[in-house]
C-alpha positions in Angstrom: 4.1 9.4 -13.3 5.2 13.0 -12.9 3.5 15.5 -15.2 5.9 16.7 -17.9 4.7 20.3 -17.4 5.5 20.2 -13.7 8.8 22.1 -13.0 11.6 20.1 -11.4 12.1 20.8 -7.7 15.7 21.6 -7.9 15.8 24.7 -5.8 16.2 24.1 -2.0 13.2 26.2 -1.2 11.0 23.8 -3.3 12.3 20.7 -1.4 10.0 18.8 0.9 10.4 18.9 4.7 11.8 15.4 4.8 14.4 16.3 2.1 15.4 19.4 3.9 15.8 17.6 7.2 17.8 14.8 5.5 20.1 17.4 4.0 20.5 19.2 7.3 21.3 15.9 9.1 23.4 14.5 6.3 26.2 17.1 6.6 27.1 16.4 10.3 26.5 12.7 9.8 29.0 12.7 6.9 31.5 14.7 9.0 31.0 12.3 11.9 31.2 9.2 9.7 34.3 10.6 8.0 36.0 11.4 11.4 35.0 8.1 12.8 36.2 6.3 9.7 39.6 8.0 9.9 39.8 7.0 13.6 38.8 3.5 12.9 41.2 3.2 10.0 44.0 4.7 12.0 43.3 2.3 14.9 43.2 -0.8 12.6 46.4 0.4 10.9 48.1 0.8 14.3 46.8 -2.7 15.3 48.1 -4.2 12.1 51.5 -2.4 12.4 51.8 -3.6 16.1 50.9 -7.1 15.0 53.5 -7.1 12.2 56.2 -5.6 14.5 55.4 -8.3 17.1 55.9 -11.0 14.5 59.1 -9.4 13.2 60.6 -8.9 16.7 59.6 -12.4 17.7 62.3 -13.5 15.2 65.1 -11.5 17.0 66.1 -14.5 19.2 66.6 -16.4 15.9 68.9 -13.7 14.6 70.9 -13.5 17.8 71.2 -17.3 18.1 72.3 -17.4 14.4 75.0 -14.9 15.2 76.0 -16.8 18.4 76.1 -20.1 16.4 78.4 -18.5 13.8 80.6 -17.0 16.6 80.8 -20.4 18.4 81.8 -22.2 15.2 84.5 -19.6 14.3 85.8 -19.5 17.9 85.9 -23.2 18.4 87.8 -23.8 15.2 90.1 -20.8 15.7 91.3 -21.8 19.2 91.0 -25.6 18.9 88.4 -25.8 21.6 86.5 -29.0 21.5 82.7 -28.3 21.5 80.1 -30.9 20.8 78.6 -29.9 17.5 75.3 -31.5 18.6 75.0 -28.8 21.3 72.1 -26.4 20.9 74.4 -23.5 20.2 75.2 -25.0 16.8 71.5 -25.3 15.8 70.8 -24.0 12.3 68.7 -20.8 12.6 69.1 -19.9 8.9 65.5 -20.7 7.9 63.6 -18.4 10.3 66.1 -15.6 9.7 65.6 -15.9 5.9 61.8 -16.0 6.4 62.1 -12.8 8.3 64.1 -11.1 5.6 61.5 -12.1 3.0 58.5 -10.6 4.8 56.7 -8.0 2.6 55.8 -5.8 5.6 59.4 -5.5 6.7 61.3 -2.3 6.2 63.5 -2.5 3.1 66.6 -1.3 5.0 66.1 -3.9 7.8 65.5 -6.6 5.2 68.8 -5.7 3.5 70.6 -5.7 6.8 69.3 -9.2 7.7 70.3 -10.5 4.2 73.8 -9.1 4.8 73.9 -10.8 8.2 73.1 -14.1 6.5 75.7 -13.6 3.8 78.4 -12.5 6.4 77.6 -15.5 8.6 78.0 -18.0 5.7 81.3 -16.3 4.8 82.6 -16.4 8.3 81.7 -20.0 8.7 83.4 -20.9 5.4 86.5 -18.8 6.4 86.8 -20.6 9.7 87.9 -23.8 7.9 90.5 -21.9 5.9 94.0 -22.4 7.5 95.4 -19.3 5.9 93.3 -16.8 7.8 95.0 -15.1 10.8 93.2 -15.3 14.1 93.3 -11.5 14.8 91.6 -11.0 11.4 88.9 -13.5 12.2 88.3 -11.9 15.5 88.0 -8.5 13.9 85.6 -9.9 11.3 83.5 -11.5 14.1 83.4 -8.2 16.0 82.1 -6.4 12.8 79.6 -9.2 12.4 78.4 -8.7 16.0 78.1 -4.9 15.5 76.1 -5.5 12.3 73.7 -7.7 14.3 73.4 -5.0 17.0 72.7 -2.3 14.3 69.9 -4.5 12.8 68.3 -5.2 16.1 68.3 -1.5 16.9 66.8 -0.6 13.5 64.1 -3.1 14.0 63.2 -2.2 17.5 63.3 1.6 16.8 60.2 1.2 14.7 58.2 0.7 17.9 56.3 3.6 19.7 55.5 1.8 22.9 57.6 3.2 25.7 57.6 -0.1 27.7 58.6 -2.1 24.6 61.4 0.4 23.8 62.7 0.0 27.4 62.8 -3.7 26.9 64.6 -3.3 23.6 67.3 -1.2 25.4 67.9 -4.1 27.8 68.0 -6.5 24.8 70.7 -4.3 23.2 72.6 -4.1 26.5 72.6 -8.0 26.6 74.0 -8.1 23.1 76.6 -5.5 24.0 77.8 -7.7 26.7 78.1 -10.5 24.2 80.3 -8.3 22.1 82.6 -8.0 25.1 83.6 -11.6 24.5 85.2 -10.6 21.2 87.4 -8.1 23.0 88.3 -10.8 25.5 89.2 -13.2 22.7 91.5 -10.7 21.1 93.2 -9.9 24.4 93.4 -13.6 25.2 95.2 -14.4 22.0 97.8 -11.8 22.8 98.1 -13.0 26.4 99.2 -16.4 25.3 102.7 -15.0 24.9 102.6 -14.1 28.7 103.5 -10.5 28.1 102.5 -7.9 30.7 100.9 -5.7 28.2 98.7 -8.6 27.0 97.6 -9.4 30.5 96.8 -5.8 31.2 94.7 -5.7 28.0 92.9 -8.9 29.2 92.3 -7.3 32.6 90.9 -4.2 30.9 88.5 -6.4 28.8 87.4 -8.2 32.0 86.7 -4.8 33.7 84.7 -3.6 30.7 82.5 -6.8 30.8 82.0 -6.5 34.6 80.9 -2.8 34.1 78.5 -3.9 31.3 77.1 -6.7 33.3 76.7 -4.5 36.4 74.8 -1.9 34.2 72.2 -4.5 33.2 68.8 -3.9 34.8 65.8 -6.1 34.8 62.7 -7.1 36.7 62.8 -9.2 39.9 62.4 -12.3 37.8 65.6 -11.4 35.9 67.8 -10.8 38.9 68.8 -14.4 39.5 69.7 -14.9 35.8 71.7 -11.7 35.9 73.5 -12.9 39.0 74.3 -16.3 37.4 75.5 -14.5 34.3 77.9 -12.3 36.4 79.1 -15.5 38.2 79.8 -17.2 35.0 81.8 -14.2 33.8 83.9 -14.3 36.9 84.5 -18.0 36.5 85.5 -17.5 32.9 87.8 -14.7 33.8 89.5 -17.0 36.3 89.9 -19.7 33.8 91.3 -17.4 31.2 93.9 -16.0 33.7 94.7 -19.5 35.0 98.4 -20.5 34.5 97.4 -24.0 33.7 97.8 -25.3 30.2 94.9 -24.8 27.7 94.1 -28.5 27.2 93.8 -28.8 31.0 91.4 -25.9 31.4 89.6 -26.3 28.0 86.7 -28.4 29.3 85.9 -26.0 32.2 86.2 -23.0 29.9 83.9 -24.6 27.3 81.3 -25.4 29.9 81.5 -21.8 31.3 81.1 -20.3 27.8 78.1 -22.6 27.0 76.5 -21.8 30.3 76.9 -18.1 29.7 75.4 -18.5 26.2 72.4 -20.4 27.7 71.8 -17.7 30.3 72.0 -14.9 27.7 69.6 -16.7 25.4 67.2 -17.1 28.2 67.4 -13.4 29.1 67.0 -12.5 25.4 63.9 -14.8 25.1 62.4 -13.1 28.2 63.1 -9.6 26.9 61.7 -10.4 23.4 58.7 -12.1 25.0 58.0 -8.9 27.0 58.3 -6.8 23.9 56.0 -9.0 21.9 53.5 -9.0 24.8 53.5 -5.2 24.9 53.1 -5.1 21.1 50.2 -7.6 21.3 48.6 -5.6 24.1 49.0 -2.5 22.0 47.5 -4.3 19.0 44.6 -5.5 21.1 44.1 -2.0 22.6 44.2 -0.4 19.1 41.7 -3.0 17.8 39.4 -2.5 20.8 39.6 1.3 20.3 38.8 1.0 16.6 35.9 -1.3 17.4 34.7 1.0 20.2 35.0 3.9 17.9 33.0 2.1 15.2 30.3 1.1 17.7 30.1 4.7 19.0 30.0 6.1 15.5 27.3 3.6 14.5 25.3 4.3 17.6 25.6 8.0 17.1 24.6 7.7 13.4 21.7 5.4 14.3 20.5 7.6 17.2 20.8 10.7 15.0 18.9 9.1 12.1 16.3 7.7 14.5 15.8 11.0 16.3 15.8 12.8 13.0 13.2 10.5 11.5 11.1 10.8 14.7 11.2 14.6 14.8 10.8 14.8 11.1 7.8 12.5 11.3 6.2 14.8 14.0 7.1 17.9 11.9 5.7 16.4 8.7 2.6 15.1 10.4 1.9 18.6 11.8 2.6 20.3 8.5 0.4 17.8 6.6 -2.4 18.3 9.1 -2.0 22.0 8.7 -1.9 21.7 4.9 -5.0 19.4 4.8 -7.0 21.4 7.3 -6.1 24.7 5.6 -7.1 23.3 2.2 -10.3 22.0 3.7 -11.1 25.4 5.1 -10.0 27.3 2.0 -11.8 25.1 -0.6 -14.8 23.7 1.3 -15.6 25.0 4.7 -15.0 28.7 4.2 -16.9 28.9 0.8 -19.8 26.9 2.4 -19.9 29.3 5.4 -19.7 32.4 3.2 -22.5 31.0 1.0 -24.6 30.3 4.1 -24.1 33.8 5.4 -25.0 35.2 2.0 -28.1 33.0 2.1 -29.4 35.0 5.1 -28.2 32.4 7.7 -27.5 34.0 11.1 -23.7 34.6 11.2 -23.6 33.7 14.8 -24.6 30.2 14.0 -22.0 29.8 11.2 -18.7 28.3 12.4 -15.6 26.7 10.9 -13.8 23.8 12.5 -10.4 24.9 13.8 -7.1 23.6 12.3 -6.3 20.3 14.0 -2.8 21.3 15.3 -2.8 22.3 18.9 0.9 22.4 19.6 2.6 25.5 21.1 5.5 25.6 18.6 5.7 27.6 15.4 3.4 25.2 13.4 0.7 25.5 16.1 1.1 29.2 16.1 0.6 29.2 12.3 -2.5 27.1 12.8 -3.9 29.6 15.3 -3.1 32.4 12.9 -5.0 30.6 10.1 -7.9 30.2 12.5 -7.8 33.9 13.2 -7.8 34.6 9.5 -10.8 32.4 9.0 -12.7 34.1 11.8 -11.9 37.5 10.3 -13.1 36.2 6.9 -16.4 35.1 8.5 -16.7 38.5 10.1 -16.0 40.2 6.8 -18.5 38.0 5.0 -21.1 38.8 7.6 -20.4 42.5 7.2 -20.6 42.2 3.4 -23.8 40.2 3.7 -25.3 42.9 5.9 -24.1 45.6 3.5 -25.4 43.6 0.5 -28.8 43.3 2.2 -28.8 47.0 2.9 -28.0 47.7 -0.7 -30.6 45.2 -1.9 -33.2 46.8 0.3 -32.2 50.2 -1.0 -32.3 49.0 -4.6 -35.7 47.4 -4.0 -37.1 50.5 -2.4 -35.8 52.8 -5.2 -37.0 50.4 -7.9 -40.5 50.1 -6.4 -40.8 53.8 -6.0 -39.5 54.3 -9.5 -41.9 51.7 -10.8 -44.8 53.3 -9.0 -44.0 56.6 -10.7 -43.5 55.0 -14.1 -46.8 53.1 -13.8 -48.6 56.4 -13.1 -46.8 58.0 -16.0 -47.8 55.1 -18.3 -51.4 55.4 -17.1 -51.3 59.1 -17.9 -49.7 58.5 -21.4 -52.4 55.8 -22.2 -55.1 58.3 -21.3 -53.6 60.9 -23.6 -53.2 58.3 -26.4 -56.8 57.5 -26.1 -57.9 61.1 -26.4 -55.4 62.2 -29.0 -56.5 62.5 -32.7 -53.4 64.2 -34.2 -51.3 61.4 -35.8 -48.0 63.2 -35.2 -48.6 63.8 -31.6 -50.0 60.3 -31.2 -46.7 59.0 -32.6 -44.8 61.1 -30.1 -47.0 59.7 -27.4 -46.2 56.1 -28.6 -42.5 56.8 -28.4 -42.9 58.3 -24.9 -44.9 55.2 -24.0 -42.0 53.0 -25.1 -39.4 55.0 -23.2 -41.6 54.8 -20.1 -41.9 51.0 -20.6 -38.1 50.7 -20.8 -37.8 52.7 -17.6 -40.2 50.3 -15.9 -38.2 47.3 -17.3 -35.0 48.9 -15.8 -36.8 49.1 -12.4 -37.8 45.4 -12.7 -34.2 44.6 -13.6 -33.1 46.2 -10.4 -35.6 44.1 -8.5 -34.2 41.0 -10.1 -30.6 42.0 -9.3 -31.8 42.7 -5.7 -33.1 39.2 -5.5 -36.8 40.1 -5.1 -39.8 39.4 -7.1 -42.4 41.8 -8.6 -45.5 42.3 -6.4 -47.9 41.9 -9.3 -50.9 39.7 -8.9 -50.4 36.1 -10.0 -51.1 35.6 -13.7 -53.1 32.8 -15.2 -51.7 30.4 -17.8 -50.9 32.4 -20.9 -50.5 31.4 -24.5 -46.9 31.3 -25.7 -47.7 33.6 -28.7 -49.0 36.3 -26.3 -45.8 36.0 -24.2 -43.7 36.4 -27.3 -45.7 39.4 -28.6 -45.6 41.0 -25.2 -41.8 40.8 -25.1 -41.6 42.3 -28.6 -43.9 45.1 -27.7 -41.6 46.3 -24.9 -38.5 46.9 -27.1 -37.7 50.0 -29.2 -37.6 49.4 -33.0 -40.0 46.5 -32.5 -40.9 46.8 -36.1 -37.6 45.1 -37.0 -38.6 41.9 -35.2 -39.9 39.1 -37.4 -42.0 36.6 -35.4 -42.0 33.0 -36.8 -44.6 30.3 -36.3 -45.7 29.7 -32.7 -47.1 26.5 -31.5 -50.5 26.5 -29.8 -49.3 26.0 -26.3 -49.5 28.0 -23.1 -47.1 28.7 -20.3 -47.8 28.4 -16.6 -48.6 31.7 -15.1 -45.8 31.9 -12.6 -43.1 32.1 -15.3 -44.9 34.5 -17.7 -43.7 37.9 -16.3 -40.1 36.8 -15.8 -40.0 35.1 -19.2 -41.3 38.3 -20.9 -38.6 40.2 -19.1 -35.9 37.7 -20.2 -37.0 37.6 -23.8 -37.3 41.4 -23.9 -33.6 41.7 -22.7 -32.5 39.3 -25.4 -34.5 41.1 -28.1 -33.2 44.5 -26.9 -29.6 43.2 -27.1 -30.1 41.7 -30.5 -31.6 45.0 -31.9 -28.8 47.1 -30.4 -26.0 44.8 -31.7 -27.2 44.6 -35.3 -27.5 47.0 -38.2 -30.7 49.1 -38.1 -31.4 48.0 -41.6 -31.5 44.3 -40.7 -34.2 42.4 -39.0 -34.1 40.1 -36.0 -35.8 36.7 -36.2 -37.8 35.5 -33.2 -38.9 31.9 -33.6 -39.6 28.6 -31.8 -38.7 25.0 -32.4 -39.3 21.7 -30.5 -36.6 20.6 -28.2 -35.6 17.5 -26.2 -37.8 15.9 -23.5 -40.9 17.7 -25.0 -39.5 21.1 -24.3 -39.4 24.2 -26.5 -36.6 26.3 -27.8 -37.1 30.0 -28.3 -34.4 31.6 -30.4 -33.5 35.3 -31.1 -31.4 35.5 -34.2 -29.5 38.7 -35.3 -27.1 39.7 -38.0 -24.7 41.8 -35.8 -20.9 41.8 -35.6 -20.9 38.9 -33.2 -18.8 38.3 -30.0 -15.2 36.9 -29.8 -15.1 33.2 -28.8 -13.4 33.8 -25.4 -15.9 36.5 -24.4 -18.8 34.3 -25.6 -17.6 31.5 -23.4 -17.5 33.8 -20.4 -21.0 35.1 -21.1 -22.4 31.5 -21.4 -20.7 30.6 -18.1 -22.3 33.6 -16.5 -25.7 32.7 -17.9 -25.4 29.1 -16.8 -24.2 29.9 -13.2 -26.4 32.9 -12.6 -23.5 35.1 -11.6 -23.5 37.2 -8.5 -24.0 40.9 -8.8 -20.7 42.7 -9.1 -19.2 45.9 -10.6 -19.9 44.5 -14.1 -23.7 44.3 -13.5 -24.1 48.0 -14.4 -22.4 47.5 -17.8 -24.1 44.2 -18.6 -27.3 44.5 -16.7 -29.3 42.6 -19.3 -27.1 39.5 -19.3 -27.1 39.5 -15.4 -30.9 39.7 -15.4 -31.2 36.9 -18.0 -29.0 34.7 -15.9 -30.9 35.4 -12.7 -34.3 34.8 -14.2 -33.1 31.6 -16.0 -31.7 30.2 -12.8 -34.9 31.1 -10.9 -37.2 29.0 -13.2 -34.8 26.3 -14.4 -34.4 27.7 -17.9 -31.3 27.3 -20.0 -29.9 30.2 -22.0 -27.1 29.9 -24.4 -25.5 32.2 -27.0 -23.7 31.0 -30.1 -22.6 32.5 -33.4 -25.3 32.7 -36.0 -22.8 31.9 -38.8 -19.4 30.3 -38.6 -17.6 32.9 -40.8 -18.1 36.3 -42.3 -17.9 39.9 -41.1 -21.4 39.7 -39.6 -21.4 36.5 -37.8 -24.3 37.5 -35.6 -25.5 36.0 -32.3 -28.3 33.4 -31.8 -29.7 33.4 -28.3 -31.4 30.1 -27.4 -33.8 29.8 -24.5 -34.8 26.2 -23.5 -38.3 25.9 -21.8 -38.7 22.6 -20.0 -41.9 20.6 -20.4 -42.8 21.4 -16.8 -43.5 25.0 -17.8 -45.5 24.2 -20.9 -49.3 23.4 -21.0 -50.4 21.3 -23.9 -47.0 20.1 -24.8 -48.2 16.5 -25.0 -50.5 17.3 -28.0 -48.9 17.0 -31.4 -48.8 20.7 -32.6 -50.3 21.7 -35.9 -47.6 24.1 -36.8 -44.6 24.1 -39.0 -41.3 22.9 -37.5 -38.4 25.3 -37.7 -35.0 23.6 -37.4 -32.4 25.2 -35.1 -30.7 27.6 -37.5 -27.0 27.7 -38.0 -27.4 30.5 -40.5 -29.9 33.4 -40.8 -33.2 32.4 -42.5 -33.4 33.2 -46.2 -35.4 36.1 -47.6 -38.4 33.9 -48.5 -38.7 32.6 -45.0 -38.4 36.1 -43.5 -41.0 37.4 -46.0 -43.3 34.6 -44.8 -43.1 35.7 -41.1 -45.6 38.1 -39.6 -44.7 41.6 -38.8 -45.4 42.6 -35.2 -46.9 46.1 -35.2 
């Protein structure tokens, strides 16, 4: 679960590499997908439109046959020509035409036109049986009906965009235009029955118009024979209409000619409509194939882009993670270890850091090489600092030893003067001078401790703890303020005596300086865990803030490296170094929990390994670890160290 304190990574600069790569790729992918989607949708729409047009246009023969049936019915009843009503020309095409008019995908204007054609056809059929309708009026109504059919066919075919299909639709309209010529011939024929010259001229003109219309018809090689038969039928019909024989005599031949012409025209109409539907079906299939092809290409493009992006992102993220992990390893483990080894007097030439495990030549590899360069420079700098530190340490050690030699000579001279002096005042002055010289010697020893060297004194023998405590008290100024508590009859190993005296002296000196001159400082012991001892220095000073006290305890526990603060807090640095050297534990805590003078209690834990005689039950009074200063009765019971 995400940490509630962790800020949300809403800014693009805080996004991960995969997120950034996904966003970079998402934009062109969305554009590509959108463009491909539009192309696919447009292709499928065109395919659907072509399919719908093909279904609608496939009903054109039914419309034209319906119109032909109406015309045949009206003409036969108008002129008294006997036609077998079982002939195909009288088939009922009302159902498919009505189905076309009810299609939801049909243009509303075309649907209304088809509905009007059906209504007009029914009206013409009904009027054909009415004896009160004049023949010229019926012919005029039939001509208007034929023009309405022509207009509807044109409105339906003009919705197409296919050039080949449009060309076939023009042939289809030309065929129907030739059918309309029959209405003109019928009108002229009705007038020619009176054998007037004007009527015959009008009939000849109608024949010439039909010949011109039929001559203008164009088609494929397969259509040429049907067109020739249609022209021959027209010539035969012209001859029959101009024949001087009576109508009943020529009626059978005229009827046969008309029916043959209708059959030929229907065949040509079926062929033209079939070609149009075939073109529209081909257009539909092409549009679908284009849409499918576009969909496949878009899908492949998206899949390839995603795959390549994931592959490259994986390589990029892998290199970045390797760079991150190796850099963290160097920063938090290898480099500190190498620097510590160099500081520990290891030859810098033998200290190396494993390079970053990215060996590519691109930018990430260049960053890795730059990090390797920084690490190399860091090692060189650490080596230079270690060399400088050793030089400074050597200088400190040299100065400290020279100073100590002079101070030891001075102390020897002061002791000889003290031995010979009988004047109490001058003897007191010599004692003070002796303490100042002792402090100077302790300062020199502190420099040796900070320099990381030991005193060249001869090895001490095991020393009683009381002597160690009194020796540390004797080396501080205002030693008379120190109250020494009960001390157990144990001794300390000789190797720790001098350093422990130095450590206790620094703690006593700090306690005396931080407390009121009118107060005393308690110096006492108590048993500790694992048969150890606890030495405590208790003062009544102003205390230390909690945060600062925590930093001091950390410095004491870790044995802090010498830095710029060492000159200001030399005593604490020395205490930490000495404690770390001998495995001692030093801790500071407030003497009291509240009050203006909270004070500080410095506790030094001596492990059992440094104590001789710790296994014997001591015959001394146990002093509990104080949380407050001892009361006046206890202080009065302590011994004064003079």
